[in-house]
C-alpha angles and dihedrals in degrees: 000000000000120000117248142176126208138187126208127198121209120175091343094307123117117234126184112206143173125242114265108223096190113113133199121231093268093057100258124128112247132227137053092264088074095055100120112160090117097018122110118211124193113212106206091318094294108096144005131231128202097178130051123190092357118177108238129194138169118232094192095270108042143018107244127194125209111202119240111248126231092238108102118233114278126192110251115246112230105230122194110254115237115248115259120237120243091251092053093049090051091047094052090049092048091047091054094046097047111092106180127106122289100264095044091043093055093046091050092050092047091052091048097048102037093087089059093064136063095245141001095257093058091047092047092051091049094049094044094050097047096036090057092044094052092043090051092048090050092052091048089055091050091047093052089049091052092048093047091046095054097036099050129066122252135179105176140041106207133194122192122195127180130229112226089221089064105032148013118224091262096049090044092055093046097043096045093049090048091050094049091046091056092046089052095049098038104030102027096245116165123201145162120189152141140227120248138178119226117252093230110036099014088235113165119241138162127233120198139173101222140189113204115184117228112278093013098100112113116219122357134303107231133184117239133182118204142143119281111216089193097054096025096229141089114271137182119235138177112234135181119238089206095057095035091057093050103037115011112258138011132183122202117192118184116241107210107164147012093272092059090047089052092050091050093050092048091049093053094043090054092059096038092054091046097048101026089229118165120253112246120214132186114246114275097016105153132211102208141044113221114221144146111248127219117228090235092057093061110096099179146330122256136183128038140273095257096056096027133262124267130192128227110220134209113268090242099041121161118254114219136178120194090343093308116124111233095180142267113317112277136135090266094051093045089056088063096046126095114256135208144180 
């Protein structure tokens, strides 16, 4: 690890401090001495850093850093959620089940819920408030999926379909999720995916971007050639003997580059937005990479003071942990970096 010296300024006074190596459970360094949004640190006289332990994500176009705050990590208090009124429960259910476009969706919900209130103004206020809340929550879920998709490493796009001679829809959902959970905990698989119904037969299947470590694939991957009813031609596919035996059919497509990751994310988002299905993540899948950031790797500042500034980074920025250079950002380097949500 390179030697470094750093100076901290509090209330106009200069303070020279040592690095605190203690970490909280979410991977951040603790203590106000490590607040470094405006701190400059000289690493053995060779480079400067404005950000320490920044949370970094990829939005599909750029690497973006969120500065670490001076507030030390505090355990979240689990507060009891207030009970939802009957009207609110019915509204959330109706919001999920409605599939039309935004304007038509809101108008339909307003028409349906107006009779439940004393006047139209009260109904309009209720629908507007909760429609915007649920729409915002939905977009936040999509955004987290996009960030996790571009920040993490993947090597397969998988589709699992059940055979009605082996499973019902309910047993297929339960059994597949249980199988993937065990592969994640025992063989270090990572995945993020969504349920979808086929356009022709309405058969349920599950799509997932997946990372499978070398040597951790159960069964064998085998090449098949069969007729595609969707494309009306014979096609070759790679299927898993392990999943075919248990469920019916599986398709494993190799993901080799960022363009194929982007196509996979867009494909899943299309069906999630259409069907309002929940996004399924493997346990422990993180949203952010935690890294120190060199001053020279910051291209510009974005955001505002009210919501917090972020920093757009160079596409080949240097990843660092505790002042130690891990390498230029790449899937291999990111695997070695600390992560956070």
